[in-house]
C-alpha positions in Angstrom: 4.9 13.8 -11.3 2.1 15.6 -12.9 3.7 19.1 -12.3 7.1 17.8 -13.6 5.3 16.6 -16.8 3.6 19.9 -17.3 6.9 21.7 -16.8 8.5 19.4 -19.3 5.8 20.0 -21.9 6.0 23.8 -21.4 9.8 23.7 -21.7 9.5 21.8 -25.1 7.1 24.5 -26.3 9.4 27.4 -25.2 12.4 25.8 -26.8 10.8 25.4 -30.2 8.4 28.4 -30.4 9.9 30.9 -28.0 8.7 32.6 -24.9 5.4 33.6 -26.7 4.6 30.0 -27.6 0.9 30.3 -26.7 0.2 33.0 -29.2 2.3 31.2 -31.7 0.3 28.0 -31.4 -3.0 30.1 -31.7 -1.7 31.5 -35.0 -1.0 27.9 -36.2 -4.5 26.8 -35.4 -6.1 29.8 -37.0 -3.9 29.5 -40.2 -2.2 32.9 -39.7 1.3 31.2 -39.4 2.7 28.3 -41.2 3.9 25.4 -39.2 7.5 24.1 -40.0 7.7 20.2 -40.2 10.5 20.3 -37.6 8.1 21.8 -35.1 5.7 18.8 -35.4 7.5 16.5 -32.8 7.6 19.1 -30.0 4.2 20.1 -30.7 2.7 16.7 -30.3 5.0 15.5 -27.6 4.6 18.8 -25.5 0.9 18.8 -25.9 0.7 15.0 -25.0 2.8 15.6 -21.9 0.4 18.3 -20.7 -2.6 16.2 -21.3 -1.2 13.1 -19.7 -0.4 15.1 -16.4 -4.0 14.8 -15.6 -3.8 11.0 -15.8 -0.7 10.9 -13.6 -2.5 13.1 -11.2 -5.3 10.5 -10.9 -2.7 7.7 -10.6 -3.9 6.1 -13.9 -1.8 3.1 -15.1 -2.4 3.8 -18.9 -1.6 7.5 -18.3 1.7 6.3 -16.7 2.4 4.0 -19.8 1.7 6.8 -22.3 3.7 9.3 -20.3 6.7 7.0 -20.3 6.4 6.6 -24.1 6.0 10.5 -24.5 9.1 11.1 -22.2 11.1 8.6 -24.2 10.2 10.3 -27.5 11.0 13.7 -26.0 14.4 12.4 -25.1 15.1 11.0 -28.6 13.9 14.4 -30.1 16.3 16.4 -27.8 19.3 14.1 -28.7 18.4 14.4 -32.4 18.1 18.1 -32.3 21.3 18.5 -30.2 19.5 20.6 -27.5 20.6 21.9 -24.2 22.3 19.4 -21.8 20.0 20.7 -19.0 16.9 19.7 -20.9 18.4 16.3 -21.7 19.3 15.8 -18.0 15.8 16.9 -17.0 14.0 14.3 -19.2 16.4 11.5 -18.1 15.6 12.3 -14.5 11.9 12.3 -15.6 12.1 8.8 -17.0 13.9 7.6 -14.0 11.2 9.0 -11.7 8.5 7.4 -13.7 10.3 4.1 -13.4 10.9 4.4 -9.7 7.4 5.4 -8.8 5.6 3.0 -11.2 3.8 1.3 -8.3 2.1 4.6 -7.4 0.2 4.4 -10.6 -2.1 1.5 -9.9 -5.6 2.6 -10.9 -7.0 0.9 -14.0 -10.7 1.4 -14.5 -12.6 1.1 -17.9 -13.7 4.7 -17.9 -10.3 6.2 -17.2 -8.6 3.9 -19.7 -11.2 4.7 -22.5 -10.7 8.4 -21.9 -6.8 8.3 -22.2 -7.0 5.9 -25.1 -9.4 8.2 -26.9 -7.0 11.2 -26.0 -4.0 9.3 -27.4 -5.9 8.4 -30.6 -6.8 12.0 -31.0 -3.3 13.2 -30.4 -1.9 10.8 -33.0 -4.6 11.8 -35.5 -3.7 15.6 -35.1 -0.1 14.8 -35.5 -0.7 12.8 -38.6 -3.2 15.1 -40.2 -1.2 18.3 -39.5 2.0 16.7 -40.6 0.7 15.3 -43.9 -1.0 18.6 -44.7 2.1 20.7 -44.2 4.2 18.2 -46.0 1.7 18.0 -48.7 4.0 19.0 -51.5 6.4 16.2 -50.6 3.7 13.6 -51.6 2.6 12.2 -55.0 0.0 13.5 -55.7 0.3 16.6 -53.5 -1.9 16.8 -50.4 -3.6 20.2 -50.7 -6.7 19.7 -48.5 -7.4 18.9 -44.9 -9.9 16.1 -46.0 -7.2 14.5 -48.1 -4.7 14.8 -45.1 -7.3 13.1 -42.8 -7.8 10.3 -45.5 -4.1 9.7 -45.8 -3.7 9.7 -42.0 -6.4 7.2 -41.5 -5.0 4.9 -44.3 -1.5 5.1 -42.8 -2.4 4.8 -39.1 -4.4 1.6 -39.9 -1.6 0.3 -42.1 -4.2 -0.3 -44.8 -2.0 1.5 -47.5 -4.0 1.8 -50.7 -0.9 3.3 -52.5 -2.9 6.1 -54.2 -0.8 8.7 -52.2 2.9 8.1 -51.7 5.7 10.0 -49.9 8.4 11.2 -52.2 11.1 13.0 -50.2 13.1 11.5 -47.3 11.2 13.8 -44.8 7.9 12.6 -45.9 8.9 9.0 -45.9 10.3 9.3 -42.3 7.1 11.1 -41.3 5.0 8.2 -42.8 7.2 5.6 -40.9 6.5 7.4 -37.6 2.8 7.6 -38.3 2.8 3.7 -38.8 4.8 3.0 -35.8 2.9 5.3 -33.6 -0.4 4.0 -34.9 0.4 0.5 -34.2 1.6 1.3 -30.6 -1.3 3.6 -29.7 -3.9 1.2 -31.1 -2.4 -1.9 -29.4 -2.0 0.0 -26.1 -5.6 1.4 -26.3 -7.2 -2.0 -27.1 -5.3 -3.7 -24.3 -6.3 -0.9 -21.9 -9.9 -1.2 -22.7 -10.3 -4.9 -23.2 -8.2 -6.1 -20.2 -10.5 -4.5 -17.6 -13.5 -5.9 -19.3 -12.1 -9.5 -19.4 -10.9 -9.0 -15.7 -14.3 -7.9 -14.6 -16.0 -10.9 -16.4 -13.5 -13.3 -14.8 -14.0 -11.9 -11.4 -17.9 -12.3 -11.8 -17.4 -15.9 -12.7 -15.2 -16.5 -9.8 -17.5 -14.8 -7.4 -20.5 -16.8 -8.8 -18.4 -20.0 -8.6 -17.6 -19.1 -4.9 -21.1 -18.4 -4.0 -22.5 -21.6 -5.5 -19.8 -23.7 -3.8 -21.0 -26.4 -1.3 -19.8 -25.2 2.1 -20.1 -27.8 4.8 -17.5 -29.4 7.3 -15.2 -26.5 6.4 -13.2 -23.8 8.3 -14.0 -20.2 8.2 -10.9 -17.9 8.4 -11.5 -14.3 9.0 -8.7 -11.7 8.2 -5.9 -11.1 5.7 -2.8 -10.8 7.9 0.1 -13.0 8.0 -1.4 -15.2 10.8 -4.7 -15.6 8.9 -2.9 -16.4 5.6 -0.6 -19.0 7.2 -3.5 -20.6 9.0 -5.4 -21.0 5.7 -2.3 -22.5 4.0 -1.7 -25.0 6.9 -5.4 -26.1 6.9 -5.3 -26.5 3.0 -2.0 -28.5 3.3 -4.1 -30.9 5.6 -6.7 -31.3 2.7 -9.3 -29.1 4.5 -11.8 -26.8 2.7 -11.3 -23.2 3.8 -13.6 -20.3 3.3 -12.2 -16.8 3.9 -14.0 -13.7 4.8 -11.9 -10.5 4.1 -12.8 -6.8 4.4 -14.0 -5.1 1.2 -10.9 -2.9 0.9 -8.6 -5.9 0.4 -7.1 -6.2 -3.1 -9.1 -9.0 -4.9 -6.0 -10.0 -6.9 -4.2 -10.9 -3.6 -6.9 -13.6 -2.8 -7.7 -14.8 -6.4 -8.4 -18.4 -6.8 -9.7 -19.0 -3.2 -13.2 -19.3 -1.7 -13.5 -15.8 -0.6 -16.3 -13.5 0.6 -15.7 -9.8 0.6 -17.5 -8.0 3.3 -17.6 -7.0 6.9 -16.6 -10.0 9.0 -19.2 -9.3 11.7 -22.1 -8.9 9.3 -24.7 -11.7 9.8 -25.4 -12.1 6.1 -21.8 -12.7 5.3 -21.4 -15.3 8.0 -24.5 -17.0 6.8 -23.2 -17.0 3.2 -20.0 -18.5 4.4 -21.9 -21.4 5.8 -21.3 -20.8 9.4 -24.0 -23.3 10.6 -22.3 -26.1 8.9 -18.7 -25.1 9.6 -16.3 -27.0 11.9 -14.9 -23.8 13.3 -14.7 -20.1 12.8 -11.3 -18.6 13.2 -11.2 -14.8 13.7 -7.7 -13.4 13.2 -8.2 -9.8 12.6 -5.6 -7.2 13.7 -8.2 -5.4 15.8 -9.2 -7.2 19.0 -12.5 -5.4 19.3 -13.4 -6.5 15.8 -12.5 -10.0 16.7 -14.9 -9.7 19.7 -17.8 -8.6 17.6 -17.2 -11.4 15.2 -17.5 -14.0 17.9 -20.7 -12.3 19.2 -22.1 -12.4 15.6 -21.1 -16.0 15.1 -22.8 -17.0 18.4 -25.9 -15.2 17.4 -26.1 -17.2 14.1 -25.0 -20.5 15.5 -24.1 -21.0 19.0 -22.8 -24.5 18.6 -20.0 -23.8 16.1 -16.4 -23.8 17.6 -15.0 -20.3 17.8 -11.2 -19.3 17.8 -9.9 -15.8 18.1 -6.7 -14.0 18.4 -5.7 -11.3 20.9 -3.0 -8.9 20.0 -2.9 -6.7 23.1 -2.7 -7.9 26.7 -4.9 -5.0 27.7 -7.8 -6.5 25.7 -7.4 -10.1 26.9 -9.9 -10.0 29.7 -12.5 -8.2 27.5 -12.2 -10.8 24.8 -12.8 -13.5 27.3 -16.0 -12.0 28.2 -17.6 -12.9 24.8 -16.6 -16.6 25.6 -14.8 -17.9 22.5 -13.8 -21.7 22.7 -10.1 -20.9 22.1 -8.1 -17.8 22.5 -4.6 -17.6 20.9 -2.2 -14.8 21.9 1.0 -15.2 19.8 2.2 -11.7 20.1 1.7 -11.7 24.0 3.5 -14.9 24.1 6.4 -13.6 21.9 6.9 -10.8 24.4 7.0 -13.1 27.3 9.4 -15.5 25.6 11.9 -12.7 24.7 11.9 -11.5 28.4 12.2 -14.9 29.8 15.1 -15.8 27.5 16.9 -12.6 28.3 16.5 -13.4 32.0 17.6 -17.0 31.8 14.2 -18.3 32.9 13.0 -21.9 32.0 10.4 -22.4 29.4 8.3 -25.5 29.7 5.9 -27.0 27.2 3.0 -26.6 29.6 3.9 -22.9 30.0 3.9 -22.5 26.2 0.6 -24.2 25.7 -0.9 -22.2 28.6 0.3 -18.9 27.3 -0.2 -19.5 23.6 -3.9 -20.6 24.0 -4.6 -18.6 27.1 -6.1 -21.6 28.9 
């Protein structure tokens, strides 16, 4: 996606400034060449797309949002200027790709959001200052200095509107409208992008503190975050039981929000002690890895040998080895599932005693 955005930005530059677009832009910056007002949109949009490609490369969520906005502006600009159908098709495909792969852009950190919020604000400020300066004669009074252009840009972007400088022509009025709309959009997005992670971090700290201070006794400790572990937690909660979960650090915190959760290695003694293992009714280890389940049982027995332990076995090959750590109960739902399928296909009788024996490996 980042490469596609760079190509799109360069294509906009080439369309408006020709093949020698880079020296052309250098001449504009140094003042050797005058910038036509019609070149402002592709200059800002193309430059913004190239800048946002870095954010897309880092899978930043705010960069994705700004990229979608810029691609939409580019599409409107192409339609308005009646450009090539190939260019129109390219940007339509670009917007569709952004929408389809939106889940790939999941990173949302305060540092990244601050950087791209600042970049968006700087881009908007450049657009506003350059545009108001080069359209200076279309304002009353005329804008003839960069400082005056900066002043008008700030006043317009913030929607203060002192009224001392007014657009006179249609082009100047449309330009001012675009600055107001973009200013509101960029400031709102930037504030949301910066404040939201801060609020989320504060709420997470509150929830973690609440979980740490929670009284844990006569409860169940469920270890794991797979379907079996989640369903076990739900069934215990439906029966009015208090459940403390231990999940590995790489688990998405949003997926277990609102629960009594400890993030850490399940076989770590400190995590087990924090979960209140000495006062628990039972520890249920339901990890996908049989060896990790065995290590958890050993760690639990080291902390408190009297607590009841339940573990799952996912592979028949590991069943005998897991039995060596002597958990109180071993469940083998996947092993049982394989046996039941084979027995059903062969027409063998399935008794309740057989089910209990195989499921709990008694």
